[in-house]
LOVEXMI-657448 format. One record per atom (N, C-alpha, C): chain; residue number from 1; x, y, z. Coordinates in steps of 0.2 Angstrom, whole numbers, plus 5000, padded with zeros to 4 digits. Layout:
[fivex A, NUM, [X, Y, Z]]
...
END
This chain:
[fivex A, 1, [4989, 5055, 5028]]
[fivex A, 1, [4984, 5054, 5024]]
[fivex A, 1, [4986, 5049, 5019]]
[fivex A, 2, [4981, 5044, 5017]]
[fivex A, 2, [4984, 5037, 5014]]
[fivex A, 2, [4982, 5039, 5007]]
[fivex A, 3, [4988, 5038, 5002]]
[fivex A, 3, [4988, 5040, 4995]]
[fivex A, 3, [4985, 5034, 4992]]
[fivex A, 4, [4981, 5035, 4985]]
[fivex A, 4, [4980, 5029, 4981]]
[fivex A, 4, [4982, 5030, 4975]]
[fivex A, 5, [4981, 5026, 4969]]
[fivex A, 5, [4984, 5026, 4963]]
[fivex A, 5, [4979, 5032, 4959]]
[fivex A, 6, [4974, 5033, 4962]]
[fivex A, 6, [4969, 5037, 4957]]
[fivex A, 6, [4972, 5044, 4960]]
[fivex A, 7, [4974, 5046, 4966]]
[fivex A, 7, [4977, 5051, 4968]]
[fivex A, 7, [4983, 5054, 4964]]
[fivex A, 8, [4987, 5048, 4962]]
[fivex A, 8, [4994, 5049, 4958]]
[fivex A, 8, [4992, 5050, 4952]]
[fivex A, 9, [4986, 5048, 4949]]
[fivex A, 9, [4984, 5049, 4942]]
[fivex A, 9, [4981, 5057, 4941]]
[fivex A, 10, [4978, 5058, 4947]]
[fivex A, 10, [4975, 5066, 4947]]
[fivex A, 10, [4981, 5071, 4947]]
[fivex A, 11, [4987, 5069, 4950]]
[fivex A, 11, [4992, 5074, 4952]]
[fivex A, 11, [4996, 5073, 4944]]
[fivex A, 12, [4996, 5067, 4941]]
[fivex A, 12, [5000, 5068, 4934]]
[fivex A, 12, [4996, 5071, 4930]]
[fivex A, 13, [4989, 5072, 4930]]
[fivex A, 13, [4984, 5076, 4925]]
[fivex A, 13, [4986, 5083, 4927]]
[fivex A, 14, [4986, 5085, 4933]]
[fivex A, 14, [4988, 5092, 4935]]
[fivex A, 14, [4994, 5094, 4933]]
[fivex A, 15, [4999, 5090, 4934]]
[fivex A, 15, [5006, 5092, 4932]]
[fivex A, 15, [5007, 5092, 4924]]
[fivex A, 16, [5004, 5088, 4921]]
[fivex A, 16, [5004, 5088, 4913]]
[fivex A, 16, [5000, 5094, 4910]]
[fivex A, 17, [4995, 5096, 4914]]
[fivex A, 17, [4990, 5102, 4911]]
[fivex A, 17, [4993, 5110, 4913]]
[fivex A, 18, [4997, 5109, 4919]]
[fivex A, 18, [5000, 5115, 4923]]
[fivex A, 18, [4994, 5118, 4927]]
[fivex A, 19, [4988, 5114, 4930]]
[fivex A, 19, [4985, 5118, 4934]]
[fivex A, 19, [4989, 5117, 4940]]
[fivex A, 20, [4986, 5123, 4945]]
[fivex A, 20, [4989, 5124, 4951]]
[fivex A, 20, [4985, 5122, 4956]]
[fivex A, 21, [4979, 5118, 4956]]
[fivex A, 21, [4974, 5116, 4961]]
[fivex A, 21, [4971, 5110, 4957]]
[fivex A, 22, [4968, 5106, 4962]]
[fivex A, 22, [4965, 5100, 4960]]
[fivex A, 22, [4962, 5097, 4966]]
[fivex A, 23, [4956, 5092, 4964]]
[fivex A, 23, [4952, 5089, 4968]]
[fivex A, 23, [4953, 5082, 4967]]
[fivex A, 24, [4955, 5078, 4974]]
[fivex A, 24, [4955, 5071, 4974]]
[fivex A, 24, [4949, 5067, 4973]]
[fivex A, 25, [4948, 5061, 4972]]
[fivex A, 25, [4942, 5057, 4972]]
[fivex A, 25, [4939, 5057, 4979]]
[fivex A, 26, [4942, 5058, 4984]]
[fivex A, 26, [4938, 5058, 4991]]
[fivex A, 26, [4936, 5066, 4992]]
[fivex A, 27, [4937, 5070, 4988]]
[fivex A, 27, [4936, 5076, 4990]]
[fivex A, 27, [4940, 5082, 4993]]
[fivex A, 28, [4945, 5079, 4994]]
[fivex A, 28, [4952, 5083, 4996]]
[fivex A, 28, [4954, 5087, 4991]]
[fivex A, 29, [4955, 5094, 4993]]
[fivex A, 29, [4957, 5099, 4988]]
[fivex A, 29, [4964, 5102, 4990]]
[fivex A, 30, [4968, 5102, 4984]]
[fivex A, 30, [4974, 5106, 4985]]
[fivex A, 30, [4974, 5112, 4980]]
[fivex A, 31, [4975, 5117, 4983]]
[fivex A, 31, [4976, 5124, 4979]]
[fivex A, 31, [4982, 5128, 4979]]
[fivex A, 32, [4984, 5132, 4973]]
[fivex A, 32, [4990, 5136, 4972]]
[fivex A, 32, [4996, 5133, 4973]]
[fivex A, 33, [4996, 5127, 4972]]
[fivex A, 33, [5002, 5122, 4972]]
[fivex A, 33, [5008, 5124, 4965]]
[fivex A, 34, [5013, 5125, 4966]]
[fivex A, 34, [5018, 5126, 4961]]
[fivex A, 34, [5020, 5119, 4959]]
[fivex A, 35, [5023, 5119, 4954]]
[fivex A, 35, [5025, 5112, 4949]]
[fivex A, 35, [5029, 5108, 4954]]
[fivex A, 36, [5035, 5111, 4958]]
[fivex A, 36, [5039, 5107, 4961]]
[fivex A, 36, [5036, 5104, 4967]]
[fivex A, 37, [5030, 5108, 4970]]
[fivex A, 37, [5027, 5104, 4976]]
[fivex A, 37, [5023, 5099, 4973]]
[fivex A, 38, [5020, 5100, 4968]]
[fivex A, 38, [5015, 5093, 4965]]
[fivex A, 38, [5020, 5088, 4963]]
[fivex A, 39, [5027, 5089, 4961]]
[fivex A, 39, [5031, 5084, 4958]]
[fivex A, 39, [5032, 5080, 4966]]
[fivex A, 40, [5034, 5084, 4971]]
[fivex A, 40, [5036, 5081, 4977]]
[fivex A, 40, [5030, 5078, 4979]]
[fivex A, 41, [5024, 5080, 4980]]
[fivex A, 41, [5019, 5076, 4982]]
[fivex A, 41, [5018, 5069, 4977]]
[fivex A, 42, [5018, 5070, 4971]]
[fivex A, 42, [5018, 5063, 4968]]
[fivex A, 42, [5024, 5059, 4970]]
[fivex A, 43, [5030, 5061, 4971]]
[fivex A, 43, [5035, 5057, 4974]]
[fivex A, 43, [5033, 5053, 4979]]
[fivex A, 44, [5031, 5057, 4984]]
[fivex A, 44, [5028, 5054, 4991]]
[fivex A, 44, [5023, 5049, 4991]]
[fivex A, 45, [5017, 5051, 4986]]
[fivex A, 45, [5012, 5047, 4985]]
[fivex A, 45, [5015, 5040, 4981]]
[fivex A, 46, [5019, 5040, 4977]]
[fivex A, 46, [5020, 5035, 4974]]
[fivex A, 46, [5024, 5030, 4978]]
[fivex A, 47, [5029, 5033, 4983]]
[fivex A, 47, [5033, 5029, 4986]]
[fivex A, 47, [5028, 5025, 4992]]
[fivex A, 48, [5023, 5029, 4994]]
[fivex A, 48, [5018, 5026, 4999]]
[fivex A, 48, [5014, 5021, 4997]]
[fivex A, 49, [5011, 5022, 4990]]
[fivex A, 49, [5007, 5015, 4987]]
[fivex A, 49, [5011, 5011, 4986]]
[fivex A, 50, [5018, 5011, 4983]]
[fivex A, 50, [5022, 5006, 4983]]
[fivex A, 50, [5024, 5002, 4988]]
[fivex A, 51, [5025, 5004, 4995]]
[fivex A, 51, [5026, 5003, 5000]]
[fivex A, 51, [5020, 4998, 5002]]
[fivex A, 52, [5014, 5001, 5002]]
[fivex A, 52, [5008, 4997, 5004]]
[fivex A, 52, [5007, 4991, 5000]]
[fivex A, 53, [5008, 4992, 4993]]
[fivex A, 53, [5007, 4986, 4989]]
[fivex A, 53, [5013, 4981, 4990]]
[fivex A, 54, [5019, 4982, 4992]]
[fivex A, 54, [5023, 4977, 4993]]
[fivex A, 54, [5022, 4974, 5000]]
[fivex A, 55, [5019, 4977, 5005]]
[fivex A, 55, [5017, 4973, 5011]]
[fivex A, 55, [5012, 4969, 5009]]
[fivex A, 56, [5008, 4971, 5005]]
[fivex A, 56, [5001, 4967, 5004]]
[fivex A, 56, [5004, 4961, 5000]]
[fivex A, 57, [5008, 4962, 4994]]
[fivex A, 57, [5010, 4956, 4990]]
[fivex A, 57, [5018, 4955, 4992]]
[fivex A, 58, [5021, 4953, 4996]]
[fivex A, 58, [5028, 4953, 4998]]
[fivex A, 58, [5032, 4947, 4992]]
[fivex A, 59, [5036, 4949, 4988]]
[fivex A, 59, [5039, 4945, 4983]]
[fivex A, 59, [5044, 4941, 4988]]
[fivex A, 60, [5042, 4934, 4985]]
[fivex A, 60, [5048, 4930, 4989]]
[fivex A, 60, [5052, 4928, 4984]]
[fivex A, 61, [5059, 4928, 4986]]
[fivex A, 61, [5066, 4927, 4982]]
[fivex A, 61, [5069, 4919, 4983]]
[fivex A, 62, [5070, 4916, 4977]]
[fivex A, 62, [5073, 4911, 4977]]
[fivex A, 62, [5079, 4910, 4973]]
[fivex A, 63, [5085, 4908, 4976]]
[fivex A, 63, [5090, 4908, 4971]]
[fivex A, 63, [5092, 4900, 4969]]
[fivex A, 64, [5095, 4899, 4964]]
[fivex A, 64, [5097, 4893, 4962]]
[fivex A, 64, [5104, 4894, 4959]]
[fivex A, 65, [5107, 4889, 4962]]
[fivex A, 65, [5114, 4889, 4961]]
[fivex A, 65, [5117, 4882, 4958]]
[fivex A, 66, [5123, 4882, 4955]]
[fivex A, 66, [5126, 4875, 4953]]
[fivex A, 66, [5132, 4876, 4955]]
[fivex A, 67, [5135, 4869, 4956]]
[fivex A, 67, [5142, 4868, 4957]]
[fivex A, 67, [5145, 4864, 4953]]
[fivex A, 68, [5151, 4866, 4950]]
[fivex A, 68, [5155, 4863, 4945]]
[fivex A, 68, [5161, 4861, 4948]]
[fivex A, 69, [5163, 4855, 4947]]
[fivex A, 69, [5169, 4852, 4949]]
[fivex A, 69, [5175, 4853, 4944]]
[fivex A, 70, [5180, 4856, 4945]]
[fivex A, 70, [5186, 4855, 4940]]
[fivex A, 70, [5189, 4860, 4940]]
END
């Protein structure tokens, strides 16, 4: 299942409001989930979205150093 930022937002709303079921933007439904299950789902979704974003926009790193004599 591919997660999106809108899925994470929907999970956040459900967690804040105490709902045990929700429908995602693409029509998928989850029902009778406890808070700890929704928190775990959100954690997984955030990790997958972050990984996908980092693959699309890899950060380049550069290091600048200086040498002193003395």
